[in-house]
PDB file as gemmi writes it, atoms N, CA and C in Angstrom:
CRYST1    1.000    1.000    1.000  90.00  90.00  90.00 P 1                      
ATOM      1  N   MET A   1       0.860  -1.202   0.006  1.00  0.00           N  
ATOM      2  CA  MET A   1       0.047   0.037  -0.035  1.00  0.00           C  
ATOM      3  C   MET A   1       0.860   1.300  -0.020  1.00  0.00           C  
ATOM      4  N   PHE A   2       0.578   2.127  -0.853  1.00  0.00           N  
ATOM      5  CA  PHE A   2       1.266   3.405  -0.894  1.00  0.00           C  
ATOM      6  C   PHE A   2       0.920   4.401   0.189  1.00  0.00           C  
ATOM      7  N   ARG A   3       1.796   4.873   0.859  1.00  0.00           N  
ATOM      8  CA  ARG A   3       1.538   5.899   1.983  1.00  0.00           C  
ATOM      9  C   ARG A   3       2.167   7.225   1.503  1.00  0.00           C  
ATOM     10  N   ARG A   4       1.361   8.343   1.633  1.00  0.00           N  
ATOM     11  CA  ARG A   4       1.799   9.611   1.348  1.00  0.00           C  
ATOM     12  C   ARG A   4       2.786  10.173   2.375  1.00  0.00           C  
ATOM     13  N   ARG A   5       3.856  10.862   1.901  1.00  0.00           N  
ATOM     14  CA  ARG A   5       4.767  11.342   2.807  1.00  0.00           C  
ATOM     15  C   ARG A   5       4.293  12.757   3.268  1.00  0.00           C  
ATOM     16  N   LYS A   6       4.443  12.886   4.641  1.00  0.00           N  
ATOM     17  CA  LYS A   6       3.918  14.188   5.280  1.00  0.00           C  
ATOM     18  C   LYS A   6       5.037  15.150   5.136  1.00  0.00           C  
ATOM     19  N   ILE A   7       4.744  16.312   4.573  1.00  0.00           N  
ATOM     20  CA  ILE A   7       5.717  17.466   4.459  1.00  0.00           C  
ATOM     21  C   ILE A   7       6.001  18.075   5.792  1.00  0.00           C  
ATOM     22  N   PRO A   8       7.225  18.114   6.282  1.00  0.00           N  
ATOM     23  CA  PRO A   8       7.500  18.677   7.568  1.00  0.00           C  
ATOM     24  C   PRO A   8       7.081  20.250   7.584  1.00  0.00           C  
ATOM     25  N   ALA A   9       6.656  20.674   8.763  1.00  0.00           N  
ATOM     26  CA  ALA A   9       6.360  22.059   8.946  1.00  0.00           C  
ATOM     27  C   ALA A   9       7.577  22.978   8.864  1.00  0.00           C  
ATOM     28  N   ARG A  10       7.509  23.998   8.143  1.00  0.00           N  
ATOM     29  CA  ARG A  10       8.639  24.918   7.959  1.00  0.00           C  
ATOM     30  C   ARG A  10       8.876  25.799   9.219  1.00  0.00           C  
ATOM     31  N   ALA A  11      10.166  25.926   9.521  1.00  0.00           N  
ATOM     32  CA  ALA A  11      10.449  26.744  10.689  1.00  0.00           C  
ATOM     33  C   ALA A  11      10.690  28.097  10.207  1.00  0.00           C  
ATOM     34  N   ASP A  12      10.112  29.131  10.869  1.00  0.00           N  
ATOM     35  CA  ASP A  12      10.437  30.586  10.406  1.00  0.00           C  
ATOM     36  C   ASP A  12      11.718  30.910  11.107  1.00  0.00           C  
ATOM     37  N   ILE A  13      12.804  30.935  10.327  1.00  0.00           N  
ATOM     38  CA  ILE A  13      14.104  31.195  10.936  1.00  0.00           C  
ATOM     39  C   ILE A  13      14.344  32.625  11.228  1.00  0.00           C  
ATOM     40  N   PHE A  14      13.550  33.456  10.686  1.00  0.00           N  
ATOM     41  CA  PHE A  14      13.656  34.866  11.000  1.00  0.00           C  
ATOM     42  C   PHE A  14      12.875  35.335  12.198  1.00  0.00           C  
ATOM     43  N   ASP A  15      11.988  34.518  12.718  1.00  0.00           N  
ATOM     44  CA  ASP A  15      11.256  34.790  13.964  1.00  0.00           C  
ATOM     45  C   ASP A  15      11.909  34.283  15.070  1.00  0.00           C  
ATOM     46  N   GLU A  16      11.802  35.006  16.203  1.00  0.00           N  
ATOM     47  CA  GLU A  16      12.440  34.487  17.470  1.00  0.00           C  
ATOM     48  C   GLU A  16      11.512  33.332  17.855  1.00  0.00           C  
ATOM     49  N   ARG A  17      12.128  32.143  17.857  1.00  0.00           N  
ATOM     50  CA  ARG A  17      11.417  30.890  18.141  1.00  0.00           C  
ATOM     51  C   ARG A  17      11.310  30.695  19.594  1.00  0.00           C  
ATOM     52  N   LYS A  18      10.075  30.350  19.980  1.00  0.00           N  
ATOM     53  CA  LYS A  18       9.818  29.990  21.393  1.00  0.00           C  
ATOM     54  C   LYS A  18       9.634  28.490  21.427  1.00  0.00           C  
ATOM     55  N   LEU A  19       9.512  27.912  20.387  1.00  0.00           N  
ATOM     56  CA  LEU A  19       9.275  26.444  20.310  1.00  0.00           C  
ATOM     57  C   LEU A  19      10.649  25.626  20.001  1.00  0.00           C  
ATOM     58  N   PRO A  20      10.703  24.355  20.267  1.00  0.00           N  
ATOM     59  CA  PRO A  20      11.843  23.552  19.894  1.00  0.00           C  
ATOM     60  C   PRO A  20      11.813  23.360  18.471  1.00  0.00           C  
ATOM     61  N   ALA A  21      12.951  23.168  17.738  1.00  0.00           N  
ATOM     62  CA  ALA A  21      13.028  22.839  16.377  1.00  0.00           C  
ATOM     63  C   ALA A  21      14.026  21.860  16.171  1.00  0.00           C  
ATOM     64  N   TRP A  22      14.158  21.324  14.897  1.00  0.00           N  
ATOM     65  CA  TRP A  22      15.197  20.290  14.509  1.00  0.00           C  
ATOM     66  C   TRP A  22      15.824  20.636  13.331  1.00  0.00           C  
ATOM     67  N   LEU A  23      17.135  20.355  13.292  1.00  0.00           N  
ATOM     68  CA  LEU A  23      17.888  20.438  12.041  1.00  0.00           C  
ATOM     69  C   LEU A  23      17.960  18.960  11.533  1.00  0.00           C  
ATOM     70  N   VAL A  24      17.481  18.754  10.348  1.00  0.00           N  
ATOM     71  CA  VAL A  24      17.290  17.379   9.726  1.00  0.00           C  
ATOM     72  C   VAL A  24      17.968  17.376   8.515  1.00  0.00           C  
ATOM     73  N   VAL A  25      18.611  16.241   8.243  1.00  0.00           N  
ATOM     74  CA  VAL A  25      19.293  15.867   6.976  1.00  0.00           C  
ATOM     75  C   VAL A  25      18.761  14.628   6.517  1.00  0.00           C  
ATOM     76  N   HIS A  26      18.260  14.520   5.243  1.00  0.00           N  
ATOM     77  CA  HIS A  26      17.768  13.304   4.785  1.00  0.00           C  
ATOM     78  C   HIS A  26      18.179  13.150   3.269  1.00  0.00           C  
ATOM     79  N   ASP A  27      18.147  11.868   2.823  1.00  0.00           N  
ATOM     80  CA  ASP A  27      18.569  11.631   1.521  1.00  0.00           C  
ATOM     81  C   ASP A  27      17.372  11.658   0.534  1.00  0.00           C  
ATOM     82  N   ALA A  28      17.580  11.322  -0.718  1.00  0.00           N  
ATOM     83  CA  ALA A  28      16.528  11.393  -1.731  1.00  0.00           C  
ATOM     84  C   ALA A  28      15.354  10.446  -1.458  1.00  0.00           C  
ATOM     85  N   TRP A  29      15.551   9.540  -0.658  1.00  0.00           N  
ATOM     86  CA  TRP A  29      14.439   8.553  -0.348  1.00  0.00           C  
ATOM     87  C   TRP A  29      13.726   8.939   1.082  1.00  0.00           C  
ATOM     88  N   TYR A  30      14.171  10.029   1.576  1.00  0.00           N  
ATOM     89  CA  TYR A  30      13.569  10.640   2.815  1.00  0.00           C  
ATOM     90  C   TYR A  30      14.039   9.784   3.971  1.00  0.00           C  
ATOM     91  N   ASN A  31      15.148   9.138   3.880  1.00  0.00           N  
ATOM     92  CA  ASN A  31      15.740   8.419   5.096  1.00  0.00           C  
ATOM     93  C   ASN A  31      16.421   9.508   5.852  1.00  0.00           C  
ATOM     94  N   VAL A  32      16.208   9.611   7.088  1.00  0.00           N  
ATOM     95  CA  VAL A  32      16.853  10.615   7.990  1.00  0.00           C  
ATOM     96  C   VAL A  32      18.327  10.173   8.234  1.00  0.00           C  
ATOM     97  N   LEU A  33      19.287  10.950   7.790  1.00  0.00           N  
ATOM     98  CA  LEU A  33      20.702  10.669   7.962  1.00  0.00           C  
ATOM     99  C   LEU A  33      21.305  11.313   9.282  1.00  0.00           C  
ATOM    100  N   GLU A  34      20.545  12.465   9.657  1.00  0.00           N  
ATOM    101  CA  GLU A  34      20.984  13.176  10.859  1.00  0.00           C  
ATOM    102  C   GLU A  34      19.890  14.068  11.360  1.00  0.00           C  
ATOM    103  N   ALA A  35      19.687  14.051  12.626  1.00  0.00           N  
ATOM    104  CA  ALA A  35      18.671  14.919  13.260  1.00  0.00           C  
ATOM    105  C   ALA A  35      19.281  15.579  14.471  1.00  0.00           C  
ATOM    106  N   ARG A  36      19.248  16.849  14.597  1.00  0.00           N  
ATOM    107  CA  ARG A  36      19.699  17.496  15.816  1.00  0.00           C  
ATOM    108  C   ARG A  36      18.694  18.349  16.351  1.00  0.00           C  
ATOM    109  N   ALA A  37      18.362  18.170  17.650  1.00  0.00           N  
ATOM    110  CA  ALA A  37      17.360  18.984  18.398  1.00  0.00           C  
ATOM    111  C   ALA A  37      17.987  20.423  18.574  1.00  0.00           C  
ATOM    112  N   LEU A  38      17.100  21.367  18.432  1.00  0.00           N  
ATOM    113  CA  LEU A  38      17.487  22.737  18.749  1.00  0.00           C  
ATOM    114  C   LEU A  38      16.537  23.350  19.713  1.00  0.00           C  
ATOM    115  N   PRO A  39      16.970  23.601  20.952  1.00  0.00           N  
ATOM    116  CA  PRO A  39      16.166  24.010  22.043  1.00  0.00           C  
ATOM    117  C   PRO A  39      15.501  25.341  21.766  1.00  0.00           C  
ATOM    118  N   PRO A  40      14.347  25.611  22.466  1.00  0.00           N  
ATOM    119  CA  PRO A  40      13.701  26.895  22.311  1.00  0.00           C  
ATOM    120  C   PRO A  40      14.656  28.095  22.519  1.00  0.00           C  
ATOM    121  N   GLY A  41      14.470  29.116  21.839  1.00  0.00           N  
ATOM    122  CA  GLY A  41      15.423  30.188  22.001  1.00  0.00           C  
ATOM    123  C   GLY A  41      16.625  30.240  21.113  1.00  0.00           C  
ATOM    124  N   THR A  42      16.863  29.065  20.403  1.00  0.00           N  
ATOM    125  CA  THR A  42      18.021  29.035  19.477  1.00  0.00           C  
ATOM    126  C   THR A  42      17.869  29.959  18.297  1.00  0.00           C  
ATOM    127  N   ASP A  43      18.928  30.633  17.938  1.00  0.00           N  
ATOM    128  CA  ASP A  43      18.933  31.560  16.769  1.00  0.00           C  
ATOM    129  C   ASP A  43      18.958  30.578  15.453  1.00  0.00           C  
ATOM    130  N   LEU A  44      17.803  30.488  14.924  1.00  0.00           N  
ATOM    131  CA  LEU A  44      17.667  29.574  13.792  1.00  0.00           C  
ATOM    132  C   LEU A  44      18.411  30.048  12.595  1.00  0.00           C  
ATOM    133  N   LEU A  45      18.372  31.334  12.369  1.00  0.00           N  
ATOM    134  CA  LEU A  45      19.034  31.888  11.191  1.00  0.00           C  
ATOM    135  C   LEU A  45      20.601  31.539  11.261  1.00  0.00           C  
ATOM    136  N   ARG A  46      21.120  31.739  12.419  1.00  0.00           N  
ATOM    137  CA  ARG A  46      22.455  31.432  12.551  1.00  0.00           C  
ATOM    138  C   ARG A  46      22.821  29.980  12.405  1.00  0.00           C  
ATOM    139  N   VAL A  47      21.984  29.029  12.872  1.00  0.00           N  
ATOM    140  CA  VAL A  47      22.202  27.584  12.738  1.00  0.00           C  
ATOM    141  C   VAL A  47      22.100  27.301  11.243  1.00  0.00           C  
ATOM    142  N   TYR A  48      21.188  27.876  10.474  1.00  0.00           N  
ATOM    143  CA  TYR A  48      20.971  27.607   9.030  1.00  0.00           C  
ATOM    144  C   TYR A  48      22.216  28.074   8.290  1.00  0.00           C  
ATOM    145  N   LEU A  49      22.699  29.257   8.557  1.00  0.00           N  
ATOM    146  CA  LEU A  49      23.889  29.854   7.902  1.00  0.00           C  
ATOM    147  C   LEU A  49      25.166  29.025   8.203  1.00  0.00           C  
ATOM    148  N   VAL A  50      25.382  28.710   9.443  1.00  0.00           N  
ATOM    149  CA  VAL A  50      26.499  27.859   9.923  1.00  0.00           C  
ATOM    150  C   VAL A  50      26.585  26.510   9.128  1.00  0.00           C  
ATOM    151  N   GLU A  51      25.412  25.892   9.177  1.00  0.00           N  
ATOM    152  CA  GLU A  51      25.238  24.564   8.527  1.00  0.00           C  
ATOM    153  C   GLU A  51      25.626  24.701   7.015  1.00  0.00           C  
ATOM    154  N   LEU A  52      25.008  25.682   6.386  1.00  0.00           N  
ATOM    155  CA  LEU A  52      25.215  25.948   4.932  1.00  0.00           C  
ATOM    156  C   LEU A  52      26.741  26.145   4.729  1.00  0.00           C  
ATOM    157  N   LEU A  53      27.357  26.982   5.533  1.00  0.00           N  
ATOM    158  CA  LEU A  53      28.864  27.200   5.253  1.00  0.00           C  
ATOM    159  C   LEU A  53      29.616  25.911   5.686  1.00  0.00           C  
ATOM    160  N   ARG A  54      29.187  25.186   6.623  1.00  0.00           N  
ATOM    161  CA  ARG A  54      29.950  23.887   6.996  1.00  0.00           C  
ATOM    162  C   ARG A  54      29.869  22.920   5.770  1.00  0.00           C  
ATOM    163  N   TYR A  55      28.762  22.724   5.176  1.00  0.00           N  
ATOM    164  CA  TYR A  55      28.727  21.932   3.972  1.00  0.00           C  
ATOM    165  C   TYR A  55      29.594  22.497   2.805  1.00  0.00           C  
ATOM    166  N   HIS A  56      29.603  23.715   2.606  1.00  0.00           N  
ATOM    167  CA  HIS A  56      30.395  24.415   1.668  1.00  0.00           C  
ATOM    168  C   HIS A  56      31.904  24.256   1.901  1.00  0.00           C  
ATOM    169  N   ASP A  57      32.298  24.367   3.116  1.00  0.00           N  
ATOM    170  CA  ASP A  57      33.661  24.187   3.469  1.00  0.00           C  
ATOM    171  C   ASP A  57      34.161  22.809   3.366  1.00  0.00           C  
ATOM    172  N   ASP A  58      33.249  21.770   3.512  1.00  0.00           N  
ATOM    173  CA  ASP A  58      33.490  20.374   3.422  1.00  0.00           C  
ATOM    174  C   ASP A  58      33.437  19.861   1.960  1.00  0.00           C  
ATOM    175  N   GLY A  59      33.301  20.783   1.071  1.00  0.00           N  
ATOM    176  CA  GLY A  59      33.450  20.408  -0.351  1.00  0.00           C  
ATOM    177  C   GLY A  59      32.172  19.952  -1.048  1.00  0.00           C  
ATOM    178  N   TRP A  60      31.034  20.253  -0.381  1.00  0.00           N  
ATOM    179  CA  TRP A  60      29.740  19.786  -0.922  1.00  0.00           C  
ATOM    180  C   TRP A  60      29.291  20.812  -1.968  1.00  0.00           C  
ATOM    181  N   ARG A  61      28.557  20.459  -3.030  1.00  0.00           N  
ATOM    182  CA  ARG A  61      28.066  21.436  -4.017  1.00  0.00           C  
ATOM    183  C   ARG A  61      26.694  21.716  -3.555  1.00  0.00           C  
ATOM    184  N   LEU A  62      26.424  23.041  -3.364  1.00  0.00           N  
ATOM    185  CA  LEU A  62      25.084  23.446  -2.816  1.00  0.00           C  
ATOM    186  C   LEU A  62      24.134  23.827  -3.906  1.00  0.00           C  
ATOM    187  N   SER A  63      22.862  23.594  -3.784  1.00  0.00           N  
ATOM    188  CA  SER A  63      21.972  23.976  -4.895  1.00  0.00           C  
ATOM    189  C   SER A  63      20.621  24.131  -4.147  1.00  0.00           C  
ATOM    190  N   GLN A  64      19.768  24.946  -4.884  1.00  0.00           N  
ATOM    191  CA  GLN A  64      18.433  25.150  -4.356  1.00  0.00           C  
ATOM    192  C   GLN A  64      18.199  25.518  -2.954  1.00  0.00           C  
ATOM    193  N   PHE A  65      18.896  26.594  -2.553  1.00  0.00           N  
ATOM    194  CA  PHE A  65      18.714  26.858  -1.095  1.00  0.00           C  
ATOM    195  C   PHE A  65      17.662  27.998  -0.936  1.00  0.00           C  
ATOM    196  N   SER A  66      16.975  28.071   0.205  1.00  0.00           N  
ATOM    197  CA  SER A  66      15.984  28.990   0.500  1.00  0.00           C  
ATOM    198  C   SER A  66      15.998  29.260   2.036  1.00  0.00           C  
ATOM    199  N   ALA A  67      16.201  30.548   2.377  1.00  0.00           N  
ATOM    200  CA  ALA A  67      16.150  30.926   3.695  1.00  0.00           C  
ATOM    201  C   ALA A  67      14.612  30.993   4.188  1.00  0.00           C  
ATOM    202  N   PHE A  68      13.711  31.259   3.202  1.00  0.00           N  
ATOM    203  CA  PHE A  68      12.355  31.322   3.598  1.00  0.00           C  
ATOM    204  C   PHE A  68      11.934  29.869   3.953  1.00  0.00           C  
ATOM    205  N   GLY A  69      12.292  28.919   3.083  1.00  0.00           N  
ATOM    206  CA  GLY A  69      11.930  27.517   3.420  1.00  0.00           C  
ATOM    207  C   GLY A  69      12.751  26.823   4.329  1.00  0.00           C  
ATOM    208  N   ALA A  70      13.851  27.470   4.764  1.00  0.00           N  
ATOM    209  CA  ALA A  70      14.868  26.930   5.778  1.00  0.00           C  
ATOM    210  C   ALA A  70      15.377  25.676   5.277  1.00  0.00           C  
ATOM    211  N   TYR A  71      15.783  25.511   4.037  1.00  0.00           N  
ATOM    212  CA  TYR A  71      16.430  24.288   3.424  1.00  0.00           C  
ATOM    213  C   TYR A  71      17.415  24.566   2.389  1.00  0.00           C  
ATOM    214  N   PHE A  72      18.250  23.548   2.199  1.00  0.00           N  
ATOM    215  CA  PHE A  72      19.109  23.575   0.975  1.00  0.00           C  
ATOM    216  C   PHE A  72      19.510  22.158   0.659  1.00  0.00           C  
ATOM    217  N   PHE A  73      19.886  21.948  -0.546  1.00  0.00           N  
ATOM    218  CA  PHE A  73      20.319  20.658  -1.120  1.00  0.00           C  
ATOM    219  C   PHE A  73      21.777  20.676  -1.311  1.00  0.00           C  
ATOM    220  N   ALA A  74      22.483  19.474  -1.033  1.00  0.00           N  
ATOM    221  CA  ALA A  74      23.928  19.314  -1.094  1.00  0.00           C  
ATOM    222  C   ALA A  74      24.269  18.120  -1.703  1.00  0.00           C  
ATOM    223  N   SER A  75      25.192  18.057  -2.702  1.00  0.00           N  
ATOM    224  CA  SER A  75      25.708  16.915  -3.297  1.00  0.00           C  
ATOM    225  C   SER A  75      27.230  16.805  -3.313  1.00  0.00           C  
ATOM    226  N   LYS A  76      27.765  15.615  -3.286  1.00  0.00           N  
ATOM    227  CA  LYS A  76      29.179  15.386  -3.249  1.00  0.00           C  
ATOM    228  C   LYS A  76      29.449  14.064  -3.927  1.00  0.00           C  
ATOM    229  N   ARG A  77      30.476  14.092  -4.737  1.00  0.00           N  
ATOM    230  CA  ARG A  77      30.879  12.746  -5.397  1.00  0.00           C  
ATOM    231  C   ARG A  77      31.091  11.698  -4.295  1.00  0.00           C  
ATOM    232  N   GLY A  78      30.529  10.542  -4.526  1.00  0.00           N  
ATOM    233  CA  GLY A  78      30.647   9.434  -3.517  1.00  0.00           C  
ATOM    234  C   GLY A  78      29.715   9.482  -2.344  1.00  0.00           C  
ATOM    235  N   GLU A  79      28.835  10.522  -2.318  1.00  0.00           N  
ATOM    236  CA  GLU A  79      27.931  10.637  -1.180  1.00  0.00           C  
ATOM    237  C   GLU A  79      26.454  10.693  -1.775  1.00  0.00           C  
ATOM    238  N   LEU A  80      25.520  10.417  -0.975  1.00  0.00           N  
ATOM    239  CA  LEU A  80      24.151  10.504  -1.356  1.00  0.00           C  
ATOM    240  C   LEU A  80      23.769  12.063  -1.344  1.00  0.00           C  
ATOM    241  N   LYS A  81      23.004  12.505  -2.260  1.00  0.00           N  
ATOM    242  CA  LYS A  81      22.455  13.819  -2.276  1.00  0.00           C  
ATOM    243  C   LYS A  81      21.636  14.053  -1.076  1.00  0.00           C  
ATOM    244  N   ARG A  82      21.746  15.170  -0.460  1.00  0.00           N  
ATOM    245  CA  ARG A  82      21.122  15.450   0.764  1.00  0.00           C  
ATOM    246  C   ARG A  82      20.112  16.692   0.738  1.00  0.00           C  
ATOM    247  N   ARG A  83      19.196  16.689   1.544  1.00  0.00           N  
ATOM    248  CA  ARG A  83      18.366  17.908   1.793  1.00  0.00           C  
ATOM    249  C   ARG A  83      18.542  18.226   3.266  1.00  0.00           C  
ATOM    250  N   VAL A  84      18.997  19.389   3.549  1.00  0.00           N  
ATOM    251  CA  VAL A  84      19.175  19.872   4.934  1.00  0.00           C  
ATOM    252  C   VAL A  84      18.210  20.937   5.157  1.00  0.00           C  
ATOM    253  N   PHE A  85      17.361  20.721   6.373  1.00  0.00           N  
ATOM    254  CA  PHE A  85      16.416  21.745   6.586  1.00  0.00           C  
ATOM    255  C   PHE A  85      16.128  21.867   8.092  1.00  0.00           C  
ATOM    256  N   ILE A  86      15.446  22.909   8.308  1.00  0.00           N  
ATOM    257  CA  ILE A  86      15.064  23.171   9.857  1.00  0.00           C  
ATOM    258  C   ILE A  86      13.562  23.049   9.875  1.00  0.00           C  
ATOM    259  N   THR A  87      13.009  22.363  10.736  1.00  0.00           N  
ATOM    260  CA  THR A  87      11.558  22.121  10.970  1.00  0.00           C  
ATOM    261  C   THR A  87      11.208  22.193  12.359  1.00  0.00           C  
ATOM    262  N   ILE A  88       9.881  22.397  12.615  1.00  0.00           N  
ATOM    263  CA  ILE A  88       9.409  22.336  13.954  1.00  0.00           C  
ATOM    264  C   ILE A  88       8.776  21.027  14.320  1.00  0.00           C  
ATOM    265  N   ASP A  89       8.700  20.161  13.322  1.00  0.00           N  
ATOM    266  CA  ASP A  89       8.136  18.724  13.470  1.00  0.00           C  
ATOM    267  C   ASP A  89       9.314  17.819  13.910  1.00  0.00           C  
ATOM    268  N   HIS A  90       8.968  16.934  14.709  1.00  0.00           N  
ATOM    269  CA  HIS A  90       9.927  15.952  15.259  1.00  0.00           C  
ATOM    270  C   HIS A  90      10.257  15.071  13.972  1.00  0.00           C  
ATOM    271  N   PRO A  91      11.507  14.825  13.714  1.00  0.00           N  
ATOM    272  CA  PRO A  91      11.888  14.108  12.437  1.00  0.00           C  
ATOM    273  C   PRO A  91      11.435  12.576  12.465  1.00  0.00           C  
ATOM    274  N   GLY A  92      11.189  12.094  13.558  1.00  0.00           N  
ATOM    275  CA  GLY A  92      10.724  10.704  13.650  1.00  0.00           C  
ATOM    276  C   GLY A  92       9.201  10.466  13.495  1.00  0.00           C  
ATOM    277  N   GLY A  93       8.591  11.665  13.321  1.00  0.00           N  
ATOM    278  CA  GLY A  93       7.087  11.616  13.046  1.00  0.00           C  
ATOM    279  C   GLY A  93       6.328  11.533  14.389  1.00  0.00           C  
ATOM    280  N   GLU A  94       7.018  11.654  15.421  1.00  0.00           N  
ATOM    281  CA  GLU A  94       6.219  11.473  16.745  1.00  0.00           C  
ATOM    282  C   GLU A  94       5.497  12.753  17.059  1.00  0.00           C  
ATOM    283  N   PRO A  95       4.343  12.575  17.606  1.00  0.00           N  
ATOM    284  CA  PRO A  95       3.468  13.900  17.825  1.00  0.00           C  
ATOM    285  C   PRO A  95       4.130  14.705  18.921  1.00  0.00           C  
ATOM    286  N   ARG A  96       3.941  15.943  18.745  1.00  0.00           N  
ATOM    287  CA  ARG A  96       4.500  16.960  19.699  1.00  0.00           C  
ATOM    288  C   ARG A  96       3.650  16.971  20.911  1.00  0.00           C  
ATOM    289  N   VAL A  97       4.251  17.023  22.093  1.00  0.00           N  
ATOM    290  CA  VAL A  97       3.569  17.171  23.342  1.00  0.00           C  
ATOM    291  C   VAL A  97       3.956  18.423  23.996  1.00  0.00           C  
ATOM    292  N   TRP A  98       3.116  19.342  24.169  1.00  0.00           N  
ATOM    293  CA  TRP A  98       3.307  20.648  24.740  1.00  0.00           C  
ATOM    294  C   TRP A  98       3.023  20.587  26.238  1.00  0.00           C  
ATOM    295  N   VAL A  99       3.972  21.029  27.139  1.00  0.00           N  
ATOM    296  CA  VAL A  99       3.720  21.047  28.492  1.00  0.00           C  
ATOM    297  C   VAL A  99       3.529  22.360  28.984  1.00  0.00           C  
TER     298      VAL A  99                                                      
END                                                                             
């Protein structure tokens, strides 16, 4: 049975976030390669720019990046193409519990 993929909620990186967020990296098949929790109050714009520069410095070819969408794509010979993004949804699909 075919199951539709849920699109993760976009994090507004220009807004002061009061909610937790996640930096997520996945491959072309939506397998999560890396997920890092970002606590409330984190400067999401800084996290986005630092991650973009880290990939650039590590020799990845960057394409289709968007600060509004809080994502970018990266490719490198011998590595799977990746989508790196910031979301307010838990990368494992677990429901959010607000206390």
